N, C-alpha and C positions, 0 to 999 in steps of 0.2 A: 199235577204240575201244569201250568199254563205255558203254552208254546206258540210261536208263530212259525208257519211253514212257507217256504218259497221254493219254486221249481224254475230252473233255467236250463237251456240247451246251448252248448257252445260248439261251434263247428271248426274252431281253430285254436292254436295255442295263444294267439293274440287276444281272441275273445275271452279265453279262460283268464288271462292276466288282467284284462279290463274288468271282468266280473269281480275278481279278487280286489282290484283297486277300488271299485265302488264300495265294497265292504270296508276296506281299510280307512276310507275317509271318515268313517263313523267310530273307529276304535279310539278309546280313551286310555287304555292301559288296564291291566288286571284281567283281561279276557283270556279264556282258554278255548282254543279252536281245535276240534278233532276232525281230521280228514280220513275218510274211509274210502278205500278203493283198491282194486287189484294193482299189481305191478304195471306201470306204464299207463295208468288211468289219467294222469295229469295232476297229481298231488304237488309235485315240485314246481310245475308250471304255475299252479295257483299261488304257491308261496312266493314265487318270483314277482308276480303282480302285486301281491300284498306288500312285500318288502319295498318294491319300487315306489309305490304310492306313499309309503311312510318315509321315503327319502333315504333309504338304505342304499349305499353305493357299492357294497361288496357284491361279488358274483354269488348268486344263490345256487347252491348245489344240494343234492340229496344227502342227508346225514346218515345214510345206511351204515357206513363203516365208522363214522365218528360219533354216532349216537345223537349228538346235539351240535348244531351250528348256531352262532349268534350273529345278528345283523343289527347295527345301530343306525337308527334314523330318528324321526320324531319320537318314536317309541323303540325300545329294544325288542327285537323279535328273537325268541328262543324256538328254533325249529328242530324238533326231536323226532327220531325214528326208532320205534321200539320193536322193529321186526325181529331183531336178534336178541332181545332182552326178555328176561323172565324174573319173577320175584316181585310181587306187588309191594312189599315193604320197602325195598330199595327204590323202586320207581316212585312211590309215594313220598319218600324222603327227598328225592331229586326234584320232584315237582314243587314241594314246599320251599326248597332252596331257590328255585327259579322264580317263584311268584313275586310280583311287585306291582305297584301302582303305575309304573312306567314301562311295564313289560307285557307283551302279548306272547302267549305260549301256543305254538302250533304243534300238534301231535299227529304223527302217522303211526299206524299199526297199534293203536292203543285200545281197539274195540273189545278185546278179550280181557282187559284188566279190570279187576273189581274196584280199584281205587278211583276210577273215573266216574264222577258224579254227574249224571245227565242233567241235573238241575243247575249245574255250574259250568256246563260245557256247550258251546255252539257245535252242533254236529253237522258236518257237510259230507254227504255221500256222493261219490262220483262213479258213474257207470257209463262206460263206452258202449256204443251200439255198432251194428254191422256197417254203417256208413262212416264210421270213425268220428262221429259226434260224441260229445260228453254231456251226459245228463246229470245236472247238479240238483241235489235236494238239500235244502237248508232247514234245520230244526233249531230255532233260537228260543231258549227258555226265557221266561218273563224277567229274569235277572238282567238280561241284556236287551230289554225292550226298546232301547234307543238305537239299536243297530238296524240299518236299512240297507237294502240292496238296490 
C-alpha cells in the first residue's frame, strides 16, 4: 500500500481547528477519516475545524452518547464515536449506509475494528505531550492522493 505521511504539532485548539480546515479544503466526498487518540486528545476539536471549513453551521459535539452526529455543509459530515460499540458486522452495515459521494465519514475509537480497511481510510493519530501540545500524524493512502495539508 502506497501512503503519504505528514506530521504536525498544534499548540492550541485554534491551531488544531485550522489544521483540520486545511484538510477540509481538499475533501470531495466519499472519504473516511479515522481519528485515533486518548480521551481529551483533541479529536472533537479537529472535527469542529473540519466541519467549519465545510460550511457546517451546527454546533459540533462529541458523539460519545449518540454514536453518530451529522453536520451539513458543502459535504455531509458523519461524525461517529465507536467507544461504546462492539460488533463488526453491525458497524460495517452502518458504515455502508452512511457512505456516499457527498459524505465525509469521521470515525473515533474505530482502531480495534476489523472492518476498517487502512487502504480506504485516512488515519490521523493525535498524541498530547507534557507541554499540552498535540502531535498529529497523518497517514493518507494513495486512494486519497489529492488530499493535502
